[in-house]
MDAnalysis code that builds the backbone (N, CA, C; Angstrom):
import MDAnalysis as mda
import numpy as np

u = mda.Universe.empty(702, n_residues=234, atom_resindex=np.repeat(np.arange(234), 3), trajectory=True)
u.add_TopologyAttr("name", ["N", "CA", "C"] * 234)
u.add_TopologyAttr("resid", np.arange(1, 235))
u.add_TopologyAttr("resname", ["MET", "GLY", "THR", "LEU", "ALA", "VAL", "PHE", "GLY", "ALA", "GLY", "PRO", "GLY", "LEU", "GLY", "LEU", "SER", "ILE", "ALA", "HIS", "ARG", "PHE", "GLY", "ARG", "GLU", "GLY", "HIS", "ARG", "VAL", "ALA", "LEU", "VAL", "SER", "ARG", "THR", "PRO", "ASP", "ARG", "HIS", "ALA", "GLY", "TYR", "ARG", "SER", "ALA", "LEU", "ALA", "ASP", "ALA", "GLY", "ILE", "GLU", "ALA", "ASP", "THR", "PHE", "VAL", "ALA", "ASP", "VAL", "ARG", "ASP", "ARG", "ALA", "GLN", "LEU", "ASP", "ALA", "ALA", "VAL", "ASP", "ALA", "ILE", "GLY", "ALA", "ARG", "PHE", "GLY", "ALA", "ILE", "ASP", "ILE", "ALA", "TYR", "TYR", "GLY", "PRO", "GLY", "ALA", "LEU", "ASP", "PRO", "ALA", "ASP", "ARG", "PRO", "LYS", "PRO", "VAL", "THR", "GLN", "ALA", "ASP", "SER", "ASP", "SER", "VAL", "ARG", "THR", "ALA", "MET", "THR", "TRP", "VAL", "TYR", "ALA", "ALA", "VAL", "ASP", "LEU", "VAL", "GLY", "ALA", "VAL", "LEU", "PRO", "GLY", "MET", "VAL", "ALA", "ARG", "GLY", "ASP", "GLY", "GLY", "LEU", "LEU", "PHE", "ALA", "GLY", "GLY", "LEU", "SER", "SER", "VAL", "VAL", "PRO", "MET", "PRO", "ALA", "LEU", "GLY", "ASN", "LEU", "ALA", "LEU", "SER", "SER", "ALA", "ALA", "LEU", "ARG", "ASN", "TYR", "ALA", "VAL", "THR", "LEU", "ASN", "ALA", "GLY", "LEU", "ALA", "ASP", "GLN", "GLY", "VAL", "TYR", "ALA", "GLY", "THR", "LEU", "THR", "ILE", "GLY", "GLY", "LEU", "ILE", "GLU", "ARG", "GLY", "ASP", "ILE", "HIS", "ARG", "PHE", "MET", "SER", "ALA", "GLU", "SER", "ASN", "GLY", "ALA", "ILE", "PRO", "VAL", "LEU", "ASP", "PRO", "ASP", "GLU", "LEU", "ALA", "ASP", "ALA", "ALA", "TRP", "GLN", "LEU", "TYR", "SER", "LYS", "ARG", "ASP", "ARG", "ALA", "GLU", "ALA", "VAL", "PHE", "ASN", "ALA", "LEU", "GLY"])
u.atoms.positions = np.array([
    [232.405, -0.135, -4.289],
    [231.722, -0.508, -5.534],
    [232.386, -1.676, -6.233],
    [233.621, -2.025, -5.874],
    [234.267, -3.165, -6.506],
    [235.354, -2.756, -7.472],
    [235.851, -3.740, -8.216],
    [237.000, -3.560, -9.089],
    [236.645, -3.825, -10.538],
    [237.010, -2.877, -11.396],
    [236.941, -3.039, -12.848],
    [238.335, -3.359, -13.348],
    [238.454, -4.380, -14.192],
    [239.729, -4.690, -14.839],
    [239.576, -4.485, -16.337],
    [240.451, -3.653, -16.894],
    [240.443, -3.350, -18.328],
    [241.566, -4.145, -18.984],
    [241.207, -5.118, -19.799],
    [242.186, -5.948, -20.482],
    [242.339, -5.442, -21.913],
    [243.577, -5.068, -22.249],
    [243.821, -4.423, -23.524],
    [243.711, -2.921, -23.394],
    [244.218, -2.389, -22.302],
    [244.105, -0.953, -22.026],
    [244.934, -0.151, -23.014],
    [244.324, 0.902, -23.533],
    [245.014, 1.816, -24.424],
    [244.552, 3.233, -24.157],
    [245.097, 4.213, -24.873],
    [244.784, 5.619, -24.603],
    [243.425, 6.066, -25.116],
    [242.747, 5.205, -25.876],
    [241.437, 5.557, -26.400],
    [240.321, 5.011, -25.541],
    [239.642, 3.974, -26.029],
    [238.465, 3.451, -25.339],
    [238.804, 2.839, -23.982],
    [239.914, 2.124, -23.889],
    [240.254, 1.492, -22.611],
    [240.368, 2.491, -21.483],
    [241.053, 3.600, -21.745],
    [241.204, 4.609, -20.695],
    [239.879, 5.305, -20.416],
    [239.064, 5.510, -21.445],
    [237.744, 6.115, -21.221],
    [236.858, 5.205, -20.377],
    [236.924, 3.905, -20.628],
    [236.186, 2.941, -19.804],
    [236.642, 3.064, -18.352],
    [237.941, 3.154, -18.144],
    [238.478, 3.273, -16.782],
    [237.937, 4.518, -16.087],
    [237.932, 5.640, -16.783],
    [237.420, 6.883, -16.192],
    [235.927, 6.778, -15.910],
    [235.165, 6.225, -16.843],
    [233.703, 6.191, -16.670],
    [233.292, 5.327, -15.488],
    [233.877, 4.151, -15.390],
    [233.522, 3.265, -14.281],
    [234.169, 3.754, -12.985],
    [235.338, 4.373, -13.103],
    [235.965, 4.937, -11.919],
    [235.131, 6.042, -11.297],
    [234.462, 6.832, -12.131],
    [233.593, 7.884, -11.600],
    [232.432, 7.312, -10.805],
    [232.096, 6.068, -11.064],
    [231.022, 5.412, -10.318],
    [231.531, 4.755, -9.044],
    [232.802, 4.941, -8.743],
    [233.359, 4.438, -7.491],
    [234.161, 3.162, -7.598],
    [234.334, 2.650, -8.809],
    [235.088, 1.402, -8.965],
    [236.590, 1.659, -8.916],
    [237.311, 0.775, -8.267],
    [238.750, 0.731, -8.421],
    [239.057, 0.202, -9.823],
    [240.209, 0.560, -10.369],
    [240.506, 0.214, -11.759],
    [241.864, -0.472, -11.866],
    [241.875, -1.600, -12.565],
    [243.115, -2.285, -12.933],
    [243.239, -2.230, -14.449],
    [244.367, -1.746, -14.933],
    [244.615, -1.629, -16.364],
    [245.671, -2.649, -16.780],
    [245.358, -3.438, -17.801],
    [246.266, -4.493, -18.253],
    [246.584, -4.259, -19.730],
    [247.870, -4.200, -20.064],
    [248.274, -4.116, -21.463],
    [249.617, -4.797, -21.651],
    [250.009, -4.936, -22.914],
    [251.193, -5.742, -23.234],
    [252.505, -5.089, -22.813],
    [252.553, -3.769, -22.810],
    [253.799, -3.080, -22.475],
    [253.528, -2.027, -21.411],
    [254.528, -1.737, -20.583],
    [254.328, -0.787, -19.490],
    [254.641, 0.662, -19.857],
    [254.964, 0.922, -21.107],
    [255.496, 2.235, -21.493],
    [254.601, 3.395, -21.070],
    [253.293, 3.227, -21.189],
    [252.369, 4.336, -20.920],
    [251.641, 4.201, -19.586],
    [252.020, 3.216, -18.814],
    [251.283, 2.943, -17.581],
    [251.354, 4.089, -16.588],
    [252.506, 4.718, -16.473],
    [252.627, 5.826, -15.518],
    [251.667, 6.951, -15.871],
    [251.517, 7.228, -17.153],
    [250.582, 8.260, -17.589],
    [249.139, 7.898, -17.289],
    [248.797, 6.623, -17.494],
    [247.440, 6.175, -17.172],
    [247.154, 6.354, -15.682],
    [248.095, 5.912, -14.855],
    [247.891, 6.019, -13.410],
    [247.760, 7.477, -12.990],
    [248.581, 8.331, -13.566],
    [248.533, 9.748, -13.224],
    [247.203, 10.372, -13.608],
    [246.718, 10.062, -14.813],
    [245.455, 10.633, -15.270],
    [244.295, 10.191, -14.385],
    [244.294, 8.933, -13.994],
    [243.222, 8.427, -13.142],
    [243.334, 8.986, -11.727],
    [244.549, 9.100, -11.224],
    [244.741, 9.679, -9.891],
    [244.268, 11.126, -9.862],
    [244.543, 11.877, -10.931],
    [244.091, 13.264, -11.001],
    [242.569, 13.363, -10.969],
    [241.908, 12.297, -11.437],
    [240.449, 12.262, -11.432],
    [239.900, 11.670, -10.137],
    [240.781, 11.356, -9.192],
    [240.343, 10.803, -7.915],
    [239.980, 9.338, -7.968],
    [240.539, 8.617, -8.942],
    [240.207, 7.205, -9.133],
    [241.384, 6.343, -8.684],
    [241.119, 5.389, -7.809],
    [242.157, 4.459, -7.371],
    [242.439, 3.472, -8.490],
    [243.693, 3.368, -8.912],
    [244.016, 2.529, -10.056],
    [245.427, 1.995, -9.956],
    [245.667, 0.893, -10.664],
    [247.010, 0.355, -10.801],
    [247.106, -0.308, -12.170],
    [248.340, -0.596, -12.587],
    [248.576, -1.145, -13.915],
    [249.318, -2.471, -13.830],
    [249.090, -3.314, -14.844],
    [249.663, -4.656, -14.875],
    [250.052, -4.977, -16.320],
    [251.103, -5.750, -16.474],
    [251.608, -6.092, -17.797],
    [251.262, -7.530, -18.135],
    [250.615, -7.737, -19.282],
    [250.329, -9.093, -19.759],
    [249.878, -9.029, -21.208],
    [250.316, -9.979, -21.988],
    [249.740, -10.222, -23.309],
    [248.596, -11.200, -23.100],
    [247.373, -10.764, -23.341],
    [246.218, -11.592, -23.003],
    [246.186, -12.893, -23.793],
    [246.901, -12.951, -24.916],
    [246.915, -14.174, -25.714],
    [247.789, -15.258, -25.085],
    [248.601, -14.882, -24.110],
    [249.450, -15.840, -23.400],
    [248.718, -16.244, -22.126],
    [248.262, -17.464, -22.062],
    [247.414, -17.909, -20.952],
    [248.108, -17.728, -19.607],
    [249.401, -18.045, -19.546],
    [250.123, -17.909, -18.276],
    [250.189, -16.447, -17.847],
    [250.458, -15.546, -18.796],
    [250.498, -14.123, -18.457],
    [249.126, -13.608, -18.049],
    [248.087, -14.055, -18.741],
    [246.726, -13.640, -18.399],
    [246.368, -14.087, -16.991],
    [246.618, -15.358, -16.684],
    [246.303, -15.869, -15.348],
    [247.103, -15.137, -14.273],
    [248.372, -14.831, -14.581],
    [249.200, -14.117, -13.610],
    [248.656, -12.714, -13.362],
    [248.156, -12.055, -14.418],
    [247.582, -10.717, -14.251],
    [246.320, -10.769, -13.408],
    [245.475, -11.754, -13.655],
    [244.248, -11.901, -12.855],
    [244.607, -12.117, -11.388],
    [245.604, -12.957, -11.135],
    [246.034, -13.201, -9.757],
    [246.600, -11.933, -9.115],
    [247.394, -11.188, -9.894],
    [247.998, -9.971, -9.355],
    [246.941, -8.920, -9.037],
    [245.943, -8.822, -9.884],
    [244.840, -7.892, -9.614],
    [244.107, -8.313, -8.354],
    [243.875, -9.614, -8.206],
    [243.212, -10.108, -7.008],
    [243.993, -9.782, -5.747],
    [245.317, -9.912, -5.822],
    [246.150, -9.599, -4.664],
    [246.127, -8.112, -4.343],
    [246.013, -7.282, -5.356],
    [246.054, -5.828, -5.162],
    [244.704, -5.266, -4.744],
    [243.636, -5.729, -5.402],
    [242.319, -5.114, -5.210],
    [241.238, -6.066, -4.709],
    [241.509, -7.343, -4.716],
    [240.452, -8.305, -4.447],
    [239.842, -8.784, -5.758],
    [238.744, -9.485, -5.653],
    [238.131, -10.110, -6.820],
    [237.776, -9.086, -7.887],
    [237.888, -9.498, -9.144],
    [237.463, -8.669, -10.269],
    [235.940, -8.736, -10.363],
    [235.300, -7.595, -10.243],
    [233.842, -7.541, -10.305],
    [233.336, -7.300, -11.721],
    [234.091, -6.537, -12.504],
    [233.738, -6.270, -13.898],
    [234.999, -6.420, -14.729],
    [234.932, -7.227, -15.781],
    [236.052, -7.372, -16.700],
    [235.657, -6.791, -18.052],
    [236.454, -5.854, -18.531],
    [236.254, -5.298, -19.867],
    [237.366, -5.829, -20.758],
    [236.984, -6.399, -21.898],
    [237.941, -6.991, -22.817],
    [237.876, -6.244, -24.146],
    [238.940, -5.502, -24.457],
    [238.908, -4.713, -25.682],
    [240.252, -4.482, -26.319],
    [241.132, -5.491, -26.363],
    [242.407, -5.265, -27.045],
    [242.215, -5.155, -28.543],
    [243.124, -4.436, -29.211],
    [243.067, -4.365, -30.663],
    [243.279, -5.738, -31.267],
    [242.525, -6.052, -32.306],
    [242.620, -7.385, -32.901],
    [243.951, -7.621, -33.605],
    [244.590, -6.554, -34.017],
    [245.913, -6.641, -34.620],
    [246.722, -5.429, -34.195],
    [248.022, -5.520, -34.325],
    [248.826, -4.336, -34.128],
    [248.463, -3.314, -35.201],
    [248.535, -2.013, -34.877],
    [248.069, -1.000, -35.809],
    [248.680, -1.078, -37.207],
    [249.928, -1.485, -37.315],
    [250.584, -1.509, -38.609],
    [250.272, -2.769, -39.418],
    [249.619, -3.769, -38.812],
    [249.278, -4.998, -39.523],
    [248.067, -4.775, -40.424],
    [247.959, -5.594, -41.448],
    [246.859, -5.473, -42.398],
    [245.964, -6.702, -42.332],
    [244.643, -6.511, -42.326],
    [243.767, -7.669, -42.415],
    [243.852, -8.297, -43.799],
    [243.511, -9.570, -43.893],
    [243.455, -10.268, -45.171],
    [242.032, -10.154, -45.725],
    [241.834, -9.589, -46.913],
    [240.486, -9.555, -47.504],
    [239.886, -10.954, -47.533],
    [238.587, -11.013, -47.476],
    [237.935, -12.315, -47.325],
    [238.239, -13.244, -48.490],
    [238.464, -12.708, -49.677],
    [238.778, -13.561, -50.826],
    [240.201, -14.078, -50.783],
    [241.017, -13.529, -49.882],
    [242.402, -13.972, -49.752],
    [242.684, -14.630, -48.403],
    [241.738, -14.565, -47.493],
    [241.954, -15.111, -46.150],
    [242.135, -16.622, -46.222],
    [243.158, -17.103, -45.560],
    [243.368, -18.541, -45.454],
    [243.227, -18.947, -43.996],
    [243.327, -20.227, -43.750],
    [243.081, -20.700, -42.385],
    [244.123, -20.156, -41.410],
    [245.359, -19.943, -41.862],
    [246.384, -19.414, -40.958],
    [246.040, -17.991, -40.517],
    [245.595, -17.143, -41.457],
    [245.254, -15.766, -41.090],
    [244.037, -15.733, -40.181],
    [243.101, -16.646, -40.397],
    [241.923, -16.702, -39.528],
    [242.321, -17.177, -38.136],
    [243.197, -18.164, -38.047],
    [243.659, -18.624, -36.739],
    [244.340, -17.487, -35.975],
    [245.136, -16.690, -36.684],
    [245.793, -15.562, -36.032],
    [244.775, -14.591, -35.464],
    [243.771, -14.255, -36.256],
    [242.729, -13.336, -35.786],
    [241.945, -13.934, -34.624],
    [241.733, -15.228, -34.653],
    [240.926, -15.876, -33.624],
    [241.646, -15.983, -32.286],
    [242.956, -15.749, -32.248],
    [243.642, -15.816, -30.961],
    [243.069, -14.812, -29.976],
    [242.547, -13.699, -30.478],
    [241.948, -12.701, -29.588],
    [240.630, -13.205, -28.999],
    [239.928, -14.053, -29.740],
    [238.690, -14.639, -29.217],
    [239.027, -15.700, -28.171],
    [240.028, -16.522, -28.458],
    [240.438, -17.536, -27.487],
    [240.850, -16.885, -26.171],
    [241.537, -15.736, -26.270],
    [241.948, -15.031, -25.055],
    [240.747, -14.549, -24.263],
    [239.705, -14.102, -24.967],
    [238.483, -13.672, -24.281],
    [237.855, -14.842, -23.525],
    [237.844, -16.004, -24.144],
    [237.286, -17.190, -23.494],
    [238.119, -17.560, -22.265],
    [239.439, -17.469, -22.391],
    [240.299, -17.751, -21.242],
    [240.046, -16.767, -20.102],
    [239.876, -15.491, -20.439],
    [239.603, -14.491, -19.404],
    [238.303, -14.801, -18.685],
    [237.268, -15.102, -19.449],
    [235.989, -15.427, -18.820],
    [236.140, -16.645, -17.917],
    [236.880, -17.635, -18.378],
    [237.093, -18.814, -17.555],
    [237.782, -18.504, -16.239],
    [238.619, -17.459, -16.246],
    [239.356, -17.094, -15.034],
    [238.516, -16.306, -14.041],
    [237.578, -15.482, -14.540],
    [236.854, -14.580, -13.630],
    [235.400, -14.959, -13.395],
    [234.803, -15.705, -14.318],
    [233.368, -15.971, -14.202],
    [232.988, -16.826, -12.997],
    [233.733, -17.878, -12.655],
    [233.299, -18.684, -11.507],
    [233.123, -17.857, -10.237],
    [234.031, -16.934, -9.989],
    [233.901, -16.089, -8.803],
    [232.687, -15.190, -8.880],
    [232.408, -14.654, -10.057],
    [231.232, -13.804, -10.217],
    [229.947, -14.588, -9.953],
    [229.874, -15.782, -10.516],
    [228.681, -16.614, -10.314],
    [228.519, -16.966, -8.840],
    [229.628, -17.273, -8.180],
    [229.569, -17.605, -6.751],
    [229.064, -16.428, -5.935],
    [229.448, -15.204, -6.341],
    [229.006, -14.000, -5.623],
    [227.626, -13.551, -6.050],
    [227.147, -14.065, -7.184],
    [225.822, -13.695, -7.685],
    [225.773, -12.313, -8.299],
    [226.919, -11.806, -8.757],
    [226.949, -10.480, -9.385],
    [228.258, -10.329, -10.142],
    [228.236, -9.461, -11.148],
    [229.447, -9.203, -11.906],
    [229.114, -8.775, -13.316],
    [230.145, -8.445, -14.068],
    [229.944, -7.995, -15.434],
    [231.085, -8.399, -16.341],
    [230.734, -8.765, -17.570],
    [231.690, -9.104, -18.614],
    [231.360, -8.226, -19.816],
    [232.262, -7.330, -20.169],
    [232.029, -6.397, -21.257],
    [233.087, -6.597, -22.339],
    [232.656, -6.515, -23.588],
    [233.538, -6.742, -24.720],
    [233.383, -5.591, -25.714],
    [234.381, -5.429, -26.565],
    [234.296, -4.470, -27.659],
    [234.763, -5.153, -28.930],
    [233.966, -5.001, -29.989],
    [234.312, -5.617, -31.266],
    [233.906, -4.733, -32.415],
    [234.145, -5.216, -33.624],
    [233.925, -4.405, -34.808],
    [232.577, -4.612, -35.461],
    [232.163, -3.601, -36.215],
    [230.890, -3.643, -36.936],
    [230.879, -4.730, -38.005],
    [232.050, -5.189, -38.425],
    [232.105, -6.262, -39.421],
    [231.502, -7.557, -38.902],
    [231.212, -7.605, -37.609],
    [230.548, -8.785, -37.040],
    [229.090, -8.878, -37.475],
    [228.502, -7.751, -37.904],
    [227.088, -7.747, -38.303],
    [226.864, -7.146, -39.689],
    [227.846, -6.436, -40.227],
    [227.748, -5.818, -41.554],
    [228.867, -6.375, -42.419],
    [228.555, -6.940, -43.600],
    [229.624, -7.484, -44.439],
    [230.662, -6.426, -44.818],
    [231.912, -6.693, -44.485],
    [233.026, -5.816, -44.834],
    [234.135, -6.698, -45.391],
    [234.051, -7.023, -46.683],
    [234.980, -7.999, -47.266],
    [236.451, -7.650, -47.073],
    [236.775, -6.367, -47.026],
    [238.183, -5.979, -46.893],
    [238.780, -6.407, -45.562],
    [237.919, -6.594, -44.557],
    [238.420, -6.976, -43.233],
    [238.576, -8.479, -43.071],
    [238.019, -9.238, -43.967],
    [238.270, -10.667, -44.080],
    [238.399, -11.437, -42.789],
    [239.641, -11.787, -42.439],
    [239.877, -12.615, -41.249],
    [239.423, -11.921, -39.976],
    [239.533, -10.588, -39.921],
    [239.087, -9.873, -38.728],
    [237.567, -9.918, -38.587],
    [236.861, -9.925, -39.713],
    [235.403, -10.014, -39.660],
    [234.964, -11.326, -39.023],
    [235.674, -12.391, -39.331],
    [235.323, -13.688, -38.755],
    [235.526, -13.704, -37.250],
    [236.648, -13.158, -36.798],
    [236.890, -13.145, -35.356],
    [235.953, -12.169, -34.651],
    [235.629, -11.046, -35.287],
    [234.679, -10.099, -34.694],
    [233.316, -10.745, -34.509],
    [232.885, -11.497, -35.521],
    [231.590, -12.176, -35.427],
    [231.590, -13.207, -34.306],
    [232.695, -13.918, -34.174],
    [232.786, -14.921, -33.110],
    [232.740, -14.277, -31.738],
    [233.461, -13.162, -31.566],
    [233.471, -12.494, -30.267],
    [232.096, -11.937, -29.932],
    [231.433, -11.321, -30.913],
    [230.087, -10.791, -30.670],
    [229.135, -11.916, -30.266],
    [229.170, -13.019, -31.001],
    [228.275, -14.133, -30.685],
    [228.561, -14.676, -29.297],
    [229.829, -14.724, -28.933],
    [230.202, -15.188, -27.597],
    [229.605, -14.289, -26.529],
    [229.701, -12.983, -26.732],
    [229.193, -12.036, -25.737],
    [227.683, -12.138, -25.575],
    [226.957, -12.129, -26.685],
    [225.496, -12.124, -26.565],
    [224.981, -13.481, -26.094],
    [225.710, -14.547, -26.414],
    [225.307, -15.866, -25.932],
    [225.596, -16.006, -24.444],
    [226.715, -15.451, -23.994],
    [226.980, -15.401, -22.556],
    [225.866, -14.652, -21.829],
    [225.408, -13.551, -22.415],
    [224.340, -12.774, -21.801],
    [223.114, -13.648, -21.571],
    [222.756, -14.430, -22.583],
    [221.599, -15.316, -22.446],
    [221.851, -16.415, -21.425],
    [223.055, -16.965, -21.443],
    [223.357, -18.062, -20.540],
    [223.471, -17.660, -19.082],
    [223.755, -16.373, -18.841],
    [223.948, -15.898, -17.464],
    [222.747, -15.134, -16.925],
    [221.668, -15.099, -17.683],
    [220.536, -14.238, -17.340],
    [219.977, -14.491, -15.944],
    [220.028, -15.710, -15.474],
    [219.439, -16.026, -14.172],
    [220.484, -16.228, -13.080],
    [221.728, -15.757, -13.340],
    [222.795, -15.990, -12.367],
    [223.368, -14.701, -11.789],
    [222.770, -13.565, -12.121],
    [223.194, -12.300, -11.538],
    [224.394, -11.665, -12.206],
    [224.902, -12.270, -13.276],
    [226.089, -11.762, -13.972],
    [225.670, -11.257, -15.342],
    [226.128, -10.058, -15.685],
    [225.786, -9.455, -16.970],
    [226.919, -9.656, -17.972],
    [226.560, -9.869, -19.239],
    [227.527, -9.867, -20.331],
    [226.967, -9.031, -21.472],
    [227.811, -8.243, -22.089],
    [227.359, -7.414, -23.200],
    [228.528, -6.924, -24.019],
    [228.231, -6.341, -25.176],
    [229.290, -5.930, -26.081],
    [228.989, -4.610, -26.763],
    [230.040, -3.857, -27.033],
    [229.985, -2.683, -27.891],
    [230.392, -3.120, -29.290],
    [229.531, -2.878, -30.266],
    [229.824, -3.204, -31.663],
    [230.111, -1.890, -32.377],
    [231.346, -1.727, -32.833],
    [231.863, -0.403, -33.176],
    [232.273, -0.328, -34.642],
    [231.703, 0.641, -35.365],
    [232.077, 0.910, -36.743],
    [232.653, 2.304, -36.864],
    [233.953, 2.421, -37.009],
    [234.613, 3.710, -37.077],
    [235.868, 3.702, -36.231],
    [236.734, 4.650, -36.485],
    [237.939, 4.779, -35.672],
    [237.604, 5.440, -34.344],
    [238.250, 4.976, -33.298],
    [238.022, 5.527, -31.967],
    [239.088, 6.580, -31.683],
    [238.640, 7.793, -31.444],
    [239.567, 8.898, -31.193],
    [240.526, 8.563, -30.044],
    [241.726, 9.048, -30.175],
    [242.798, 8.937, -29.186],
    [243.415, 7.545, -29.126],
    [242.838, 6.567, -29.825],
    [243.390, 5.220, -29.807],
    [244.568, 5.062, -30.749],
    [245.303, 3.975, -30.597],
    [246.487, 3.739, -31.411],
    [246.137, 3.549, -32.886],
    [245.069, 2.790, -33.159],
    [244.697, 2.558, -34.548],
    [244.237, 3.859, -35.197],
    [243.529, 4.697, -34.428],
    [243.117, 6.005, -34.939],
    [244.339, 6.836, -35.314],
    [245.334, 6.841, -34.471],
    [246.536, 7.629, -34.734],
    [247.234, 7.148, -36.004],
    [247.331, 5.839, -36.143],
    [248.016, 5.265, -37.296],
    [247.224, 5.495, -38.583],
    [245.908, 5.202, -38.547],
    [245.090, 5.304, -39.751],
    [244.860, 6.749, -40.165],
    [244.761, 7.651, -39.209],
    [244.548, 9.059, -39.536],
    [245.737, 9.625, -40.296],
    [246.924, 9.188, -39.928],
    [248.112, 9.657, -40.628],
    [248.112, 9.192, -42.078],
    [247.582, 7.988, -42.314],
    [247.544, 7.456, -43.675],
    [246.417, 8.048, -44.511],
    [245.278, 8.335, -43.862],
    [244.081, 8.735, -44.613],
    [243.838, 10.237, -44.597],
    [244.735, 10.987, -43.945],
    [244.547, 12.438, -43.816],
    [243.219, 12.786, -43.139],
    [242.811, 11.951, -42.177],
    [241.612, 12.235, -41.399],
    [240.313, 11.946, -42.109],
    [240.348, 11.154, -43.200],
    [239.128, 10.927, -43.989],
    [238.212, 9.861, -43.394],
    [238.700, 9.057, -42.477],
    [237.896, 7.979, -41.911],
    [237.078, 8.517, -40.737],
    [235.766, 8.245, -40.689],
    [234.925, 8.747, -39.592],
    [235.397, 8.236, -38.234],
    [235.224, 9.084, -37.219],
    [235.711, 8.740, -35.889],
    [234.570, 8.730, -34.876],
    [234.819, 8.063, -33.771],
    [233.879, 7.981, -32.666],
    [234.573, 8.458, -31.395],
    [233.803, 9.074, -30.511],
    [234.313, 9.592, -29.248],
    [234.365, 8.457, -28.228],
    [235.541, 8.120, -27.714],
    [235.627, 7.013, -26.756],
    [234.855, 7.273, -25.469],
    [234.676, 8.533, -25.099],
    [233.913, 8.831, -23.890],
    [232.441, 8.453, -24.068],
    [231.904, 8.656, -25.272],
    [230.519, 8.259, -25.544],
    [230.385, 6.740, -25.540],
    [231.375, 6.060, -26.100],
    [231.344, 4.596, -26.089],
    [231.437, 4.068, -24.656],
    [232.290, 4.684, -23.846],
    [232.442, 4.255, -22.456],
    [231.152, 4.467, -21.679],
    [230.468, 5.572, -21.950],
    [229.194, 5.801, -21.277],
    [228.179, 4.737, -21.690],
    [228.197, 4.343, -22.965],
    [227.296, 3.273, -23.411],
    [227.614, 1.966, -22.691],
    [228.897, 1.689, -22.474],
    [229.273, 0.484, -21.736],
    [228.731, 0.527, -20.315],
    [228.813, 1.702, -19.685],
    [228.268, 1.828, -18.339],
    [226.752, 1.620, -18.337],
    [226.077, 2.174, -19.324],
    [224.626, 2.004, -19.402],
    [224.258, 0.538, -19.602],
    [225.000, -0.156, -20.450],
    [224.744, -1.579, -20.642],
    [224.870, -2.325, -19.322],
    [225.978, -2.074, -18.628],
    [226.235, -2.805, -17.387],
    [225.244, -2.449, -16.296],
    [224.948, -1.172, -16.134],
    [224.107, -0.748, -15.012],
    [222.630, -1.051, -15.237],
    [222.162, -0.927, -16.485],
    [220.743, -1.179, -16.763],
    [220.455, -2.647, -17.054],
    [221.356, -3.312, -17.717],
    [221.241, -4.749, -18.007],
    [219.967, -5.081, -18.766],
    [219.554, -4.201, -19.657],
    [218.313, -4.426, -20.394],
    [218.546, -4.871, -21.837],
    [219.779, -4.968, -22.257],
    [220.121, -5.443, -23.601],
    [221.567, -5.906, -23.595],
    [221.924, -6.673, -24.612],
    [223.259, -7.286, -24.642],
    [224.237, -6.532, -25.525],
    [223.760, -5.497, -26.248],
    [224.639, -4.887, -27.248],
    [224.269, -3.432, -27.483],
    [225.299, -2.625, -27.720],
    [225.117, -1.266, -28.205],
    [225.937, -1.134, -29.481],
    [225.302, -0.656, -30.558],
    [225.943, -0.582, -31.869],
    [226.224, 0.865, -32.227],
    [227.442, 1.113, -32.695],
    [227.843, 2.452, -33.141],
    [228.364, 2.339, -34.573],
    [227.802, 3.151, -35.469],
    [228.207, 3.091, -36.871],
    [228.435, 4.505, -37.388],
    [229.695, 4.883, -37.493],
    [230.044, 6.175, -38.059],
    [230.391, 6.067, -39.538],
    [230.223, 4.867, -40.104],
    [230.666, 4.617, -41.459],
    [229.582, 4.893, -42.507],
    [228.350, 5.142, -42.043],
    [227.282, 5.456, -42.977],
    [226.568, 4.222, -43.498],
])
């Protein structure tokens, strides 16, 4: 069935994406900034009968990103589906409200969008040459619903969403799918959920990463729309 690469792998949505696509027969490559939890990821996937391996890279570093893509290619062959879903900030960082956001804070937030563009540049030519493939993204609901408190993150979320849906239109006749999950709410089991839940005493609505992962699979397999929106915020 080919290889899925999860860029920005974490214990929440990233791992659920790996399990969901792995159940469909895909080999799985997990990429994240630190190797601390990689053994656990590999063990969980192996227990589920999914062939998987892990790789270390900060996707914002072009050299590290390219090296990870090359390493995945050496291990599994070409990347058939790339999922891009790293957290826009470290869990303990705070977004700048839109009335306080300056160009420096926006540039910082936009580094995650630039990394997405670099990833697509690394994997898309091969997909187009093969006439098949998938590019999946995950972003925030602030890309479509005004959330002034998220400020600089809202701008980068909007840019990433527009990139995904525009890629979908641009690739429509080339056999390659692009789509995005637009997510409003904390994702259970993820790092940001763990951090924010401790601060809010569980008051922030949550979403099940397994349901989001299934939506990603439906987007990729059906290819009938470019976006699935989840809003637990009311």
